C-alpha positions, -999 to 999 in steps of 0.1 A, spaced: -368 -364 -664 -384 -398 -664 -367 -431 -666 -367 -449 -700 -359 -484 -711 -343 -486 -746 -338 -518 -766 -310 -506 -789 -302 -525 -821 -280 -518 -851 -246 -508 -861 -220 -509 -832 -204 -476 -841 -237 -458 -840 -248 -474 -808 -215 -464 -791 -220 -428 -802 -257 -429 -790 -245 -441 -755 -216 -416 -753 -239 -387 -763 -265 -397 -737 -238 -396 -710 -224 -363 -723 -257 -346 -719 -263 -358 -684 -280 -392 -686 -270 -419 -661 -269 -448 -685 -270 -485 -675 -261 -508 -703 -270 -545 -701 -263 -574 -725 -272 -609 -715 -245 -622 -739 -218 -605 -717 -229 -627 -688 -224 -658 -710 -191 -644 -721 -178 -641 -685 -188 -677 -679 -170 -688 -711 -137 -676 -696 -139 -703 -669 -146 -729 -696 -113 -722 -713 -120 -693 -737 -88 -672 -741 -105 -639 -749 -103 -639 -787 -136 -630 -803 -135 -651 -834 -161 -671 -852 -156 -701 -828 -164 -677 -799 -195 -663 -816 -207 -698 -825 -202 -710 -789 -220 -680 -775 -250 -686 -798 -251 -723 -788 -246 -714 -751 -274 -688 -753 -298 -714 -769 -291 -740 -742 -294 -714 -714 -327 -702 -727 -340 -737 -733 -332 -749 -698 -334 -717 -677 -352 -690 -697 -320 -672 -692 -323 -641 -714 -358 -633 -702 -350 -639 -665 -318 -618 -667 -335 -589 -685 -365 -590 -661 -342 -589 -631 -322 -560 -645 -354 -540 -654 -367 -545 -619 -334 -532 -604 -334 -503 -628 -370 -492 -619 -361 -489 -582 -328 -471 -589 -324 -436 -577 -295 -429 -600 -300 -445 -634 -325 -429 -658 -317 -447 -690 -315 -485 -692 -301 -497 -726 -307 -533 -735 -284 -547 -762 -289 -579 -782 -325 -584 -770 -347 -610 -785 -375 -594 -805 -402 -612 -786 -388 -601 -753 -385 -565 -766 -421 -566 -777 -432 -579 -743 -412 -552 -725 -429 -525 -747 -463 -539 -739 -455 -541 -701 -438 -507 -697 -450 -474 -710 -415 -461 -709 -399 -488 -731 -388 -481 -767 -369 -500 -793 -345 -480 -815 -325 -492 -845 -294 -474 -856 -285 -479 -892 -266 -462 -920 -296 -448 -939 -326 -427 -931 -350 -455 -943 -376 -461 -915 -380 -495 -901 -416 -501 -889 -405 -528 -865 -389 -500 -843 -402 -470 -825 -374 -449 -840 -348 -453 -867 -316 -432 -865 -290 -429 -892 -256 -427 -876 -241 -412 -908 -265 -383 -908 -247 -350 -901 -274 -342 -875 -270 -376 -858 -259 -362 -824 -289 -337 -825 -312 -365 -834 -300 -386 -805 -306 -356 -781 -340 -349 -795 -350 -386 -792 -338 -388 -756 -355 -356 -746 -388 -368 -760 -387 -403 -745 -377 -391 -710 -401 -362 -711 -371 -338 -706 -387 -314 -732 -414 -306 -707 -388 -298 -681 -369 -276 -705 -400 -256 -714 -409 -251 -677 -374 -238 -668 
């Protein structure tokens, strides 16, 4: 099984099911989200832990400033991808809330990088490598098939 980098977008409930299914079938999943780093820092600035509109507005502003002054999102994701590639354990890196330009760059740089959107219809989105409908009765099977293809696990299953 090969390592794969996934930029995962879409409906939270569908993304949660995607991650849990990957873990259930034996993938060692590493989730990253640059906004979580900002959120941890926000606690030391007085945030009380309530995710309301004020919090989301602040995180958006904080993200803009961090990117403007430090190229934060790109730096953070690049560092995590480098750590993932040398990992002996993790075989699936899932990047959440990734800027579309960074996602495009990652796909150009790494052959094993794919962007997937999870929605509530089967309508394809040409901006993504794969569109999954979390309301589809075959959603779990679609996740498994997608993961098997992108990690080249199908070849291993055939050889066994």
